[in-house]
Residue frames relative to the residue before (quaternion, step in Angstrom):
aa qw qx qy qz dx dy dz
M 1.0000 0.0000 0.0000 0.0000 0.00 0.00 0.00
V 0.3296 -0.7595 0.5304 0.1822 3.55 -0.84 1.03
E 0.2793 -0.7605 0.5650 0.1564 3.62 -0.95 0.99
L 0.3137 -0.7520 0.5556 0.1654 3.48 -0.80 1.01
R 0.2291 -0.7696 0.5846 0.1159 3.57 -0.96 1.00
K 0.4521 -0.6772 0.5126 0.2726 3.54 -1.10 0.74
R 0.4507 -0.6664 0.5194 0.2882 3.48 -1.03 0.78
P 0.4989 -0.6484 0.4636 0.3403 3.57 -0.97 0.76
G 0.5062 -0.6729 0.4579 0.2850 3.51 -0.99 0.82
A 0.6401 -0.5178 0.3902 0.4122 3.58 -1.21 0.34
P 0.5262 -0.6436 0.4401 0.3395 3.59 -0.89 0.89
S 0.4623 -0.6783 0.4949 0.2851 3.55 -1.01 0.80
D 0.5921 -0.5802 0.4303 0.3571 3.53 -1.17 0.64
P 0.5147 -0.6347 0.4655 0.3400 3.64 -1.04 0.73
P 0.5772 -0.5971 0.4080 0.3791 3.60 -1.06 0.60
Q 0.4147 -0.7107 0.5200 0.2291 3.52 -1.01 0.85
P 0.4997 -0.6436 0.4696 0.3399 3.61 -0.99 0.76
P 0.5886 -0.5928 0.3970 0.3802 3.59 -1.07 0.61
Q 0.4970 -0.6648 0.4814 0.2815 3.50 -1.05 0.83
K 0.3486 -0.7250 0.5573 0.2055 3.58 -1.01 0.91
K 0.5316 -0.6364 0.4596 0.3182 3.49 -1.06 0.77
A 0.5776 -0.5882 0.4334 0.3641 3.54 -1.11 0.66
G 0.7957 0.2961 -0.2395 0.4709 3.52 -1.08 0.83
S 0.6715 0.4976 -0.3114 0.4522 3.61 1.20 -0.11
V 0.4069 0.7100 -0.4897 0.3009 3.61 1.24 0.19
A 0.1303 -0.8051 0.5769 0.0446 3.59 -0.73 1.03
N 0.4073 -0.6825 0.5529 0.2500 3.50 -1.09 0.77
P 0.3754 -0.7653 0.4628 0.2433 3.61 -0.44 1.11
T 0.6792 0.4896 -0.2982 0.4583 3.60 1.19 -0.43
S 0.5784 0.5972 -0.3807 0.4048 3.58 1.23 -0.29
K 0.3053 -0.7436 0.5725 0.1618 3.53 -1.16 0.75
P 0.5528 -0.6133 0.4298 0.3655 3.60 -1.01 0.65
E 0.4803 -0.6734 0.4802 0.2919 3.53 -0.96 0.86
P 0.4643 -0.6880 0.4709 0.2988 3.58 -0.89 0.88
T 0.5027 -0.6396 0.4880 0.3164 3.54 -1.10 0.68
P 0.4397 -0.7061 0.4775 0.2830 3.62 -0.70 1.01
Q 0.1910 -0.7816 0.5852 0.1010 3.54 -1.01 0.86
S 0.4656 -0.6796 0.4894 0.2860 3.54 -0.98 0.79
K 0.4657 -0.6724 0.5075 0.2712 3.54 -1.10 0.76
A 0.4547 -0.6826 0.4971 0.2832 3.55 -0.98 0.82
T 0.3372 -0.7307 0.5602 0.1962 3.52 -1.00 0.80
P 0.4586 -0.6915 0.4712 0.2991 3.60 -0.69 1.02
S 0.3842 -0.7156 0.5392 0.2228 3.56 -1.03 0.80
T 0.0997 -0.7983 0.5897 0.0702 3.56 -1.05 0.74
N 0.5726 0.6001 -0.3824 0.4071 3.55 1.19 0.48
G 0.5965 -0.6156 0.3450 0.3824 3.56 1.26 0.26
T 0.5780 0.5884 -0.3950 0.4044 3.60 1.22 0.09
G 0.7728 0.1740 -0.1206 0.5983 3.57 1.26 -0.22
K 0.7446 -0.3264 0.2661 0.5179 3.54 -1.17 -0.55
A 0.3111 -0.8030 0.4826 0.1597 3.55 -0.49 1.19
Q 0.4776 -0.6401 0.5208 0.3015 3.51 -1.17 0.67
K 0.5157 -0.6544 0.4556 0.3134 3.59 -0.96 0.86
L 0.2093 -0.7859 0.5745 0.0925 3.54 -0.73 1.09
V 0.1009 -0.7750 0.6224 0.0417 3.55 -1.17 0.74
A 0.6678 -0.4875 0.3662 0.4270 3.56 -1.27 0.35
G 0.7280 0.3768 -0.3143 0.4788 3.54 -0.90 1.00
D 0.5541 0.5864 -0.3927 0.4415 3.59 1.24 -0.32
S 0.2348 -0.7265 0.6217 0.1749 3.56 -1.25 0.49
I 0.1539 -0.7990 0.5776 0.0662 3.56 -0.96 0.89
D 0.4369 -0.6457 0.5575 0.2853 3.52 -1.22 0.59
L 0.3183 -0.8059 0.4736 0.1579 3.56 -0.29 1.28
E 0.5521 0.6190 -0.4070 0.3825 3.61 1.13 -0.40
G 0.8500 0.0586 -0.0771 0.5179 3.57 -0.50 1.18
F 0.4409 0.7202 -0.4499 0.2907 3.59 1.26 -0.08
G 0.8541 0.1526 -0.1254 0.4811 3.58 -0.81 1.04
G 0.4522 -0.7090 0.4445 0.3086 3.58 1.23 -0.03
V 0.6559 -0.4968 0.4047 0.3989 3.56 -1.30 -0.47
V 0.0770 -0.7703 0.6318 0.0394 3.56 -0.98 0.89
E 0.3633 -0.7302 0.5436 0.1984 3.55 -1.32 0.08
T 0.4208 -0.6750 0.5326 0.2890 3.57 -1.01 0.71
Q 0.6562 -0.5011 0.3623 0.4324 3.58 -1.25 0.27
A 0.6601 0.4987 -0.3081 0.4698 3.57 1.22 -0.42
G 0.6174 -0.5988 0.3363 0.3837 3.59 1.25 0.07
R 0.5316 0.6305 -0.4225 0.3759 3.63 1.21 0.14
K 0.3951 -0.7155 0.5291 0.2282 3.55 -0.89 0.98
T 0.1132 0.7950 -0.5889 0.0916 3.58 -0.97 0.80
T 0.2882 -0.7308 0.5905 0.1848 3.56 -1.34 0.12
L 0.6361 -0.5040 0.4000 0.4257 3.59 -1.25 0.28
R 0.6114 0.5609 -0.3532 0.4323 3.57 1.01 -0.75
E 0.6731 0.4927 -0.2896 0.4694 3.57 0.94 -0.90
L 0.6369 0.5269 -0.3257 0.4590 3.60 1.01 -0.79
I 0.6691 0.4945 -0.2924 0.4714 3.55 0.96 -0.86
D 0.6384 0.5254 -0.3245 0.4596 3.59 0.98 -0.83
D 0.7006 0.4613 -0.2656 0.4752 3.59 1.02 -0.74
S 0.6150 0.5590 -0.3535 0.4293 3.62 1.20 -0.30
K 0.5553 -0.6097 0.4560 0.3347 3.53 -1.33 0.25
N 0.8367 0.0552 0.0100 0.5448 3.56 0.85 -0.96
G 0.7740 -0.2654 0.1826 0.5451 3.61 1.21 -0.03
V 0.4478 -0.6955 0.5180 0.2180 3.51 -1.39 0.11
V 0.1926 -0.7300 0.6461 0.1121 3.52 -1.19 0.80
L 0.0560 -0.7733 0.6312 0.0194 3.57 -0.82 1.03
F 0.0366 -0.7763 0.6273 0.0503 3.59 -0.60 0.99
T 0.2570 -0.7990 0.5337 0.1028 3.55 -0.73 1.09
Y 0.0240 -0.7862 0.6174 -0.0100 3.56 -1.09 0.76
P 0.5785 -0.6538 0.3797 0.3061 3.59 -1.02 0.84
K 0.8172 -0.1047 0.1164 0.5547 3.62 0.81 -0.91
A 0.5013 -0.6852 0.4575 0.2644 3.51 -0.84 1.08
S 0.8498 0.2038 -0.1639 0.4576 3.56 -1.23 0.74
T 0.5044 0.5837 -0.4719 0.4269 3.62 1.14 0.41
P 0.7028 -0.5153 0.2690 0.4101 3.63 -1.10 0.56
G 0.7073 0.4612 -0.2786 0.4575 3.61 0.75 -0.99
C 0.6683 0.4945 -0.2918 0.4730 3.56 0.99 -0.84
T 0.6184 0.5301 -0.3391 0.4708 3.60 1.07 -0.65
T 0.6344 0.5168 -0.3259 0.4735 3.58 0.99 -0.85
Q 0.6721 0.5024 -0.3019 0.4525 3.60 0.86 -0.92
A 0.6760 0.4972 -0.2950 0.4570 3.57 0.85 -0.95
C 0.6851 0.4841 -0.2904 0.4604 3.57 0.99 -0.80
L 0.5909 0.5457 -0.3707 0.4643 3.60 1.13 -0.48
F 0.6673 0.4639 -0.3035 0.4974 3.55 0.96 -0.81
R 0.6018 0.5441 -0.3589 0.4614 3.61 1.10 -0.60
D 0.7190 0.4796 -0.2677 0.4259 3.57 0.77 -1.01
E 0.7457 0.3250 -0.1974 0.5471 3.60 1.22 -0.50
F 0.2609 0.8145 -0.4918 0.1631 3.56 1.23 0.30
G 0.6593 0.5213 -0.3210 0.4366 3.63 0.87 -0.89
P 0.7153 0.4342 -0.2704 0.4762 3.64 0.61 -1.03
L 0.6964 0.4945 -0.3009 0.4242 3.60 0.88 -0.86
T 0.7110 0.3962 -0.2591 0.5199 3.61 1.22 -0.34
A 0.3874 0.7700 -0.4466 0.2398 3.59 1.32 0.04
T 0.7364 0.3967 -0.2340 0.4955 3.61 1.08 -0.61
G 0.7084 -0.5061 0.2532 0.4219 3.59 1.22 0.30
Y 0.4492 0.6630 -0.4808 0.3571 3.59 1.19 0.21
S 0.2434 -0.7063 0.6409 0.1765 3.54 -1.23 0.65
I 0.2240 -0.8054 0.5418 0.0877 3.60 -0.73 1.08
F 0.0149 0.7800 -0.6243 0.0395 3.54 -1.04 0.92
G 0.3374 -0.6756 0.6109 0.2376 3.53 -1.21 0.61
L 0.0925 -0.8062 0.5841 0.0207 3.59 -1.04 0.75
S 0.1896 0.7680 -0.5949 0.1425 3.58 -0.81 1.00
A 0.5623 -0.5908 0.4546 0.3579 3.56 -1.33 0.05
D 0.3986 0.7360 -0.4630 0.2917 3.60 1.26 0.21
S 0.5621 -0.5906 0.4674 0.3418 3.54 -1.31 0.39
P 0.6484 -0.5016 0.3836 0.4252 3.61 -1.20 0.31
K 0.6317 0.5406 -0.3418 0.4380 3.59 0.99 -0.72
S 0.6703 0.4921 -0.2950 0.4707 3.58 0.90 -0.93
N 0.6975 0.4664 -0.2804 0.4661 3.58 0.91 -0.86
T 0.5956 0.5469 -0.3667 0.4600 3.60 1.11 -0.55
T 0.6415 0.5137 -0.3086 0.4789 3.56 0.99 -0.84
F 0.6450 0.5270 -0.3053 0.4615 3.55 0.99 -0.93
K 0.6893 0.4953 -0.2836 0.4462 3.58 0.80 -1.04
T 0.6811 0.4980 -0.2874 0.4534 3.56 0.94 -0.93
K 0.6894 0.5004 -0.2820 0.4413 3.57 0.84 -0.98
Q 0.7601 0.3600 -0.1949 0.5046 3.59 1.00 -0.81
N 0.3753 -0.7567 0.4628 0.2691 3.58 1.31 0.05
L 0.1726 0.8205 -0.5201 0.1624 3.59 0.87 0.99
P 0.3569 -0.7782 0.4801 0.1909 3.61 -0.77 1.00
Y 0.6884 0.4517 -0.2652 0.5018 3.58 1.25 -0.10
I 0.5772 -0.5894 0.4443 0.3493 3.57 -1.30 0.35
L 0.2578 -0.7262 0.6149 0.1675 3.56 -1.16 0.72
L 0.2616 -0.7722 0.5669 0.1178 3.54 -0.88 1.04
C 0.2422 -0.7743 0.5769 0.0949 3.56 -0.96 1.01
D 0.0310 0.8124 -0.5750 0.0913 3.58 -0.63 1.17
P 0.0455 -0.8540 0.5178 0.0198 3.62 0.58 1.11
A 0.6578 0.4793 -0.3039 0.4952 3.62 1.17 -0.50
T 0.3222 -0.7971 0.4478 0.2455 3.61 1.37 -0.15
T 0.2816 0.7807 -0.5166 0.2105 3.60 1.06 0.66
L 0.6970 0.4224 -0.2660 0.5148 3.59 0.93 -0.87
I 0.6119 0.5550 -0.3476 0.4435 3.59 1.01 -0.76
A 0.6662 0.4938 -0.2827 0.4821 3.57 1.01 -0.88
A 0.6646 0.5378 -0.3120 0.4144 3.56 0.93 -0.93
I 0.7298 0.3855 -0.2453 0.5086 3.61 1.05 -0.64
G 0.5931 -0.6416 0.3381 0.3497 3.57 1.27 0.34
M 0.5836 0.6060 -0.3661 0.3976 3.61 1.18 0.37
K 0.4389 0.6848 -0.4733 0.3383 3.59 1.19 0.40
K 0.0975 -0.7923 0.6018 0.0236 3.58 -0.95 0.87
G 0.8250 -0.0002 -0.0521 0.5627 3.55 -0.48 1.21
P 0.7719 -0.3726 0.2252 0.4632 3.60 -1.19 -0.23
R 0.8383 0.1361 -0.0366 0.5267 3.60 1.00 -0.75
G 0.5714 0.6503 -0.3558 0.3522 3.58 1.27 -0.21
T 0.2903 -0.7394 0.5854 0.1623 3.52 -1.37 0.25
T 0.3377 -0.7223 0.5700 0.1985 3.56 -0.96 0.91
R 0.4420 -0.6673 0.5238 0.2914 3.56 -1.00 0.78
G 0.2924 0.7614 -0.5308 0.2305 3.58 -0.75 0.99
V 0.3248 -0.7186 0.5716 0.2269 3.53 -1.30 -0.29
F 0.0842 -0.7787 0.6217 0.0051 3.55 -1.07 0.89
V 0.0381 -0.8054 0.5909 -0.0270 3.56 -0.73 1.09
V 0.0259 0.8000 -0.5970 0.0546 3.58 -0.80 1.01
G 0.4244 -0.7311 0.4898 0.2135 3.55 -0.99 0.93
K 0.7327 -0.4327 0.3106 0.4236 3.52 -1.33 0.10
D 0.6944 0.4781 -0.2501 0.4762 3.53 1.20 -0.70
G 0.5838 -0.6014 0.3785 0.3928 3.60 1.23 0.07
K 0.5085 0.6408 -0.4268 0.3857 3.57 1.23 0.15
V 0.3967 -0.7194 0.5233 0.2265 3.59 -0.83 1.03
E 0.1981 -0.8073 0.5501 0.0799 3.55 -0.73 1.11
A 0.7774 -0.0519 0.0230 0.6264 3.56 1.27 -0.44
A 0.0862 0.7551 -0.6464 0.0677 3.56 -1.15 0.72
E 0.2827 0.7847 -0.4826 0.2673 3.55 0.21 1.31
A 0.3285 -0.6904 0.6045 0.2238 3.51 -1.15 0.71
G 0.2298 0.7874 -0.5478 0.1649 3.55 -1.08 0.60
G 0.6456 -0.5240 0.3928 0.3929 3.55 -1.33 0.09
P 0.7633 -0.3847 0.2555 0.4517 3.59 -1.25 0.10
A 0.7227 0.4259 -0.2621 0.4772 3.58 0.73 -1.02
A 0.6353 0.5584 -0.3299 0.4192 3.58 0.99 -0.81
T 0.6529 0.5162 -0.3244 0.4495 3.59 0.99 -0.78
V 0.6413 0.4995 -0.3236 0.4843 3.56 1.07 -0.70
E 0.6335 0.5472 -0.3320 0.4348 3.59 0.98 -0.81
V 0.5984 0.5662 -0.3601 0.4379 3.60 1.04 -0.69
V 0.6925 0.4621 -0.2664 0.4858 3.55 0.91 -0.99
R 0.6183 0.5613 -0.3463 0.4274 3.60 0.99 -0.79
K 0.6648 0.5038 -0.2955 0.4658 3.59 0.98 -0.87
L 0.6351 0.5203 -0.3246 0.4696 3.58 1.06 -0.75
V 0.6553 0.5097 -0.3083 0.4646 3.57 0.98 -0.84
Q 0.6484 0.5046 -0.3260 0.4676 3.61 0.96 -0.82
H 0.6550 0.5099 -0.3124 0.4619 3.57 0.98 -0.83
A 0.6589 0.4988 -0.3016 0.4755 3.57 0.97 -0.89
G 0.6419 0.5285 -0.3214 0.4532 3.57 1.03 -0.80
A 0.6429 0.5234 -0.3198 0.4588 3.56 1.03 -0.81
L 0.6563 0.5044 -0.3094 0.4681 3.58 0.96 -0.85
S 0.6558 0.5166 -0.3112 0.4540 3.55 0.96 -0.88
A 0.6636 0.4938 -0.3043 0.4724 3.57 0.94 -0.88
E 0.6390 0.5297 -0.3301 0.4495 3.59 1.01 -0.75
N 0.6655 0.4815 -0.3048 0.4821 3.56 0.96 -0.86
M 0.6216 0.5281 -0.3433 0.4656 3.58 1.05 -0.69
G 0.6376 0.5382 -0.3199 0.4489 3.57 1.02 -0.81
K 0.6403 0.5184 -0.3183 0.4690 3.56 1.01 -0.82
A 0.6450 0.5245 -0.3174 0.4562 3.57 0.99 -0.82
V 0.6472 0.5177 -0.3146 0.4628 3.56 1.02 -0.85
V 0.6438 0.5204 -0.3216 0.4597 3.60 0.95 -0.85
E 0.7114 0.4570 -0.2692 0.4610 3.57 0.86 -0.94
G 0.7632 0.4325 -0.2161 0.4287 3.58 0.98 -0.76
S 0.8175 0.2687 -0.1220 0.4946 3.60 1.05 -0.61
G 0.5475 -0.6374 0.4094 0.3555 3.57 1.17 0.00
T 0.3809 0.7162 -0.4965 0.3090 3.60 1.24 0.20
T 0.4989 -0.6594 0.4677 0.3121 3.60 -1.00 0.76
T 0.6347 -0.5461 0.3983 0.3746 3.53 -1.23 0.53
E 0.6332 0.5421 -0.3305 0.4427 3.59 1.05 -0.79
E 0.6601 0.5007 -0.3076 0.4679 3.57 0.98 -0.85
A 0.6520 0.5085 -0.3238 0.4598 3.57 0.97 -0.82
Q 0.6417 0.5232 -0.3231 0.4585 3.58 1.01 -0.83
A 0.6273 0.5284 -0.3336 0.4647 3.56 1.05 -0.74
D 0.6416 0.5151 -0.3203 0.4696 3.58 1.00 -0.82
V 0.6344 0.5285 -0.3242 0.4617 3.57 0.98 -0.88
A 0.6661 0.5012 -0.3065 0.4596 3.59 0.84 -0.95
A 0.6453 0.5215 -0.3240 0.4546 3.61 0.99 -0.77
Q 0.6682 0.4989 -0.3070 0.4587 3.56 0.97 -0.84
V 0.6372 0.5148 -0.3234 0.4736 3.58 1.03 -0.82
A 0.6487 0.5161 -0.3098 0.4657 3.57 0.96 -0.90
D 0.6506 0.5244 -0.3179 0.4481 3.57 0.98 -0.84
T 0.6404 0.5189 -0.3149 0.4707 3.57 1.02 -0.83
A 0.6721 0.4966 -0.2977 0.4615 3.57 0.91 -0.94
E 0.6459 0.5218 -0.3162 0.4589 3.59 1.02 -0.85
K 0.6517 0.5149 -0.3250 0.4522 3.56 1.00 -0.80
L 0.6468 0.5163 -0.3140 0.4653 3.57 1.02 -0.81
D 0.6763 0.4945 -0.2849 0.4657 3.53 0.94 -0.92
G 0.6469 0.5249 -0.3174 0.4530 3.55 1.03 -0.78
D 0.6616 0.4865 -0.3078 0.4804 3.57 0.99 -0.81
R 0.6152 0.5501 -0.3463 0.4461 3.58 1.08 -0.71
V 0.6724 0.4936 -0.2967 0.4650 3.61 0.94 -0.86
A 0.6406 0.5297 -0.3045 0.4651 3.52 1.04 -0.90
């Protein structure tokens, strides 16, 4: 008896992959876009890394540089020092009190204190030294100006004179009553004094010129006579500065 075999059925279709939802197709070669990051804004108030200031910049004096202390222990701010000045503030910075270079610098400002303050600048020394160290320095060298103590280097950093984590660059920073930076330079003892000397001579020339104009308008003096008076006053200021420098 012959046994009949069943023919194998047609192979079933392979399972279809699941359908992807519309809009979810991803390019396997594409990379995820990085999340945009906001740029940090440089700090100019002495609480962080300060932006480098140059002559001609204007600063917001409110909170600028934080709080410092005089050698006598009085708390103060740059804003307060400027408000108390006639025409602005000179800060000369020095690395360490009573060291040779810093003594030379401090004594140069001492010897020319009169001429350098003739146009209304208030002069201050600024360092990271303690009040005790600066008191000894001021007393021993007979300094006629206040020494500011900034152990946290907040003001030193704000004016761009911080060096390393705790150091101070020797330099000079001059700012007017309106918050406009008139000088911000690093330099040696004599160079820092020279920066202020030039500013004083320039301010004296402008003051004398304005005075000459007032004389011409108010008293009938000729322009030539007023110009001669201006020149004499400028020469007198320069001679006084040079004489004190030689002495």
